[in-house]
C-alpha positions in Angstrom: 8.0 40.2 21.8 9.8 37.0 21.0 12.8 38.9 19.6 13.1 40.9 22.8 12.8 37.8 24.9 15.5 36.0 22.8 17.8 39.1 22.9 17.6 39.2 26.7 17.4 35.5 27.8 19.8 33.9 25.3 23.0 35.8 26.3 22.2 35.3 30.0 21.7 31.6 29.4 25.0 31.3 27.5 26.9 33.1 30.3 25.4 30.9 33.0 26.0 27.8 30.9 29.7 28.6 30.3 30.2 29.3 34.0 28.8 25.9 34.9 31.0 24.3 32.3 34.1 25.9 33.8 33.2 24.7 37.2 32.6 21.2 35.9 35.9 21.0 34.0 37.9 22.3 37.0 36.5 19.7 39.4 37.9 16.7 37.6 36.3 13.4 36.6 33.1 12.5 38.4 34.2 9.2 40.0 38.0 9.8 40.3 38.1 10.4 44.0 35.6 7.6 44.8 37.6 4.9 43.0 41.1 6.2 43.5 41.8 3.5 46.2 41.3 0.7 43.7 43.9 1.9 41.3 46.7 2.3 43.8 49.3 -0.3 44.3 49.0 -2.4 47.5 50.8 -5.5 48.8 49.1 -8.7 50.1 50.7 -11.6 51.9 49.3 -15.2 51.9 49.6 -18.8 50.8 49.1 -20.1 47.3 46.0 -22.3 47.3 45.6 -23.1 43.6 47.4 -22.8 40.3 45.0 -21.7 37.6 45.1 -22.4 33.9 47.4 -20.3 31.7 45.5 -18.0 29.3 47.7 -16.9 26.4 50.8 -15.2 27.9 49.1 -14.5 31.3 49.4 -17.0 34.2 47.4 -16.9 37.3 47.1 -18.4 40.8 44.7 -18.1 43.7 46.0 -17.3 47.2 44.5 -16.8 50.6 45.1 -13.7 52.7 43.3 -13.8 56.0 39.7 -14.8 55.3 39.7 -13.7 51.7 40.9 -15.5 48.5 42.3 -13.5 45.7 43.2 -14.4 42.1 46.6 -13.0 40.8 47.3 -12.5 37.1 50.9 -12.1 36.1 52.9 -12.2 32.8 56.4 -11.6 31.5 56.3 -7.9 32.6 55.8 -9.0 36.3 59.0 -8.4 38.4 60.1 -11.2 40.8 61.8 -9.6 43.7 62.6 -13.0 45.2 62.2 -16.4 43.6 61.1 -17.3 40.1 58.1 -18.6 38.3 59.3 -22.1 39.2 58.7 -21.3 42.9 55.0 -20.8 42.4 53.5 -24.0 43.9 50.5 -24.8 46.1 51.3 -24.0 49.7 54.1 -21.5 49.0 54.2 -18.2 50.9 53.8 -15.3 48.5 53.8 -11.5 48.6 51.9 -9.8 45.8 52.1 -6.1 44.9 49.7 -4.8 42.3 46.3 -3.3 41.7 43.1 -4.8 42.9 39.8 -4.9 40.9 37.1 -6.9 42.6 38.9 -10.0 43.9 41.5 -10.0 41.1 45.0 -8.6 41.5 47.0 -7.5 38.4 50.5 -8.4 39.8 53.4 -6.1 39.2 55.8 -7.6 41.8 55.9 -11.1 43.2 57.9 -12.4 46.1 57.7 -16.2 46.3 
């Protein structure tokens, strides 16, 4: 009786399992659509409020945009479209393009 049961149920279970796997793989990663907005590049405009300590080769500053305060991390790979690193001072107007994670922006382009 066990052999008949195994002979009938096991192939059916394998077929259903492989169909489910195909549907899962075709649908893509589970959280990709839900977190896609955080990995896209955006631009923010504001005023530099604080120059933070340099950590290794990465520099950072805080700036206010509207009612929110963001921290921007930038390094040698960051492109300055206008101005230079010498223009980063408290009170300076800044436009930051990069990716946001929490309240931290990884800057790819800076306009100071």
